[in-house]
C-alpha positions as CSV (number, residue, x, y, z in Angstrom):
1,X,96.4,86.4,132.2
2,X,98.4,89.7,131.6
3,X,99.5,91.7,134.7
4,X,100.5,95.2,134.2
5,X,102.0,96.7,137.6
6,X,102.7,100.2,137.4
7,X,104.7,102.5,139.8
8,X,103.3,105.4,140.8
9,X,103.6,108.0,143.7
10,X,100.1,107.5,145.2
11,X,100.7,109.7,148.1
12,X,100.7,112.5,145.6
13,X,97.0,113.3,145.6
14,X,96.8,114.4,141.6
15,X,98.7,111.6,140.9
16,X,96.2,109.3,142.6
17,X,93.6,110.8,141.2
18,X,94.8,110.7,137.6
19,X,95.8,106.6,137.3
20,X,92.1,106.1,138.9
21,X,90.4,108.6,136.1
22,X,92.4,106.5,133.3
23,X,92.4,102.9,134.9
24,X,88.7,104.1,134.5
25,X,88.8,105.2,131.2
26,X,89.6,101.5,130.0
27,X,88.1,99.3,132.6
28,X,84.8,98.1,130.1
29,X,86.8,99.2,126.9
30,X,89.8,96.4,127.8
31,X,87.8,94.2,130.4
32,X,90.2,94.7,133.2
33,X,89.2,92.0,135.9
34,X,91.1,93.3,138.8
35,X,92.9,97.0,140.1
36,X,95.0,96.9,143.5
37,X,96.4,100.0,144.7
38,X,98.7,99.4,147.0
39,X,100.2,102.7,148.9
40,X,103.3,101.2,150.9
41,X,105.0,100.0,148.3
42,X,103.5,102.9,145.6
43,X,102.1,100.3,142.9
44,X,99.0,100.0,141.1
45,X,98.3,96.2,139.7
46,X,96.1,95.9,136.9
47,X,95.0,91.8,135.4
48,X,92.2,90.4,133.0
49,X,92.2,88.5,129.6
50,X,93.4,92.0,127.8
51,X,96.2,92.8,125.5
52,X,98.7,94.3,127.1
53,X,100.5,96.5,125.1
54,X,97.7,98.4,123.7
55,X,96.7,98.5,127.7
56,X,99.9,100.1,128.5
57,X,100.0,102.6,125.7
58,X,96.5,103.6,126.4
59,X,97.7,104.2,130.5
60,X,100.8,106.2,129.4
61,X,98.6,108.1,127.1
62,X,96.0,109.0,129.8
63,X,98.1,108.9,132.6
64,X,101.3,110.7,131.4
65,X,104.4,111.2,133.5
66,X,102.6,110.0,137.1
67,X,103.7,106.6,135.8
68,X,107.2,106.2,137.0
69,X,107.5,103.0,135.5
70,X,105.6,100.3,134.2
71,X,106.2,96.4,133.7
72,X,104.0,93.7,131.8
73,X,103.8,90.8,133.6
74,X,102.4,86.9,132.4
75,X,101.6,87.2,128.8
76,X,100.8,84.4,126.7
77,X,103.6,85.2,124.0
78,X,106.3,84.7,126.4
79,X,104.9,81.5,127.9
80,X,104.2,79.5,124.8
81,X,107.8,80.6,123.2
82,X,110.1,77.6,123.3
83,X,114.1,78.4,124.7
84,X,116.6,79.3,121.9
85,X,119.4,77.2,121.9
86,X,122.5,79.5,122.0
87,X,124.7,77.2,120.3
88,X,123.3,75.8,117.0
89,X,124.0,72.3,115.7
90,X,125.3,73.5,112.3
91,X,126.5,77.1,111.3
92,X,124.4,78.8,108.8
93,X,126.6,79.4,105.0
94,X,126.0,82.3,103.0
95,X,124.6,80.8,99.1
96,X,126.6,83.8,97.9
97,X,130.7,82.9,97.1
98,X,132.9,85.4,99.0
99,X,135.1,86.5,96.0
100,X,132.5,88.7,94.1
101,X,131.7,92.5,95.3
102,X,128.1,93.3,95.7
103,X,127.6,95.7,92.5
104,X,125.3,96.1,89.9
105,X,126.3,94.6,86.9
106,X,126.0,98.4,85.2
107,X,129.0,99.3,87.5
108,X,131.0,95.9,86.6
109,X,132.4,97.9,83.1
110,X,135.8,98.3,83.3
111,X,136.1,102.6,83.9
112,X,132.9,102.7,85.0
113,X,132.1,105.0,88.0
114,X,128.8,105.4,89.7
115,X,125.7,107.6,88.4
116,X,124.9,110.6,90.6
117,X,121.0,111.1,91.4
118,X,120.3,114.9,89.7
119,X,119.8,117.6,92.6
120,X,115.9,118.0,93.7
121,X,114.4,121.7,91.6
122,X,111.7,121.7,93.2
123,X,108.1,121.1,93.0
124,X,107.4,122.1,89.0
125,X,111.2,121.1,88.2
126,X,112.3,125.0,89.3
127,X,112.8,126.6,91.9
128,X,110.3,128.9,93.6
129,X,110.0,131.9,93.6
130,X,113.1,133.0,91.2
131,X,115.7,134.7,92.6
132,X,116.6,136.2,89.4
133,X,114.4,139.5,89.6
134,X,115.9,140.3,93.1
């Protein structure tokens, strides 16, 4: 079950009201089970079976600058990830030999230069308004 921990200035009446309103908007939509306002450490903890990233984005959108810091803890994705080895047993080798440069076959001909694309000439193929009459 994911948990969102936000650092908010709960001593500020306006910030407290803004956070409470933002959480109440998302309460039924994201199935928030518990909300804890800790005024001593100025943190708000929200937990429940919801998508933590989507809820974090919505809270940031609704509460704005009153949220100083936001952290997501206890997501299922982090628990299911196996630990990665820092040194793999066999290094991967490139299938391409290093002696051949990465150029298209058209440019491999002797003396051929890269072809430049034509400059943009406006929507209809010419510049508008015409500057010749001014």
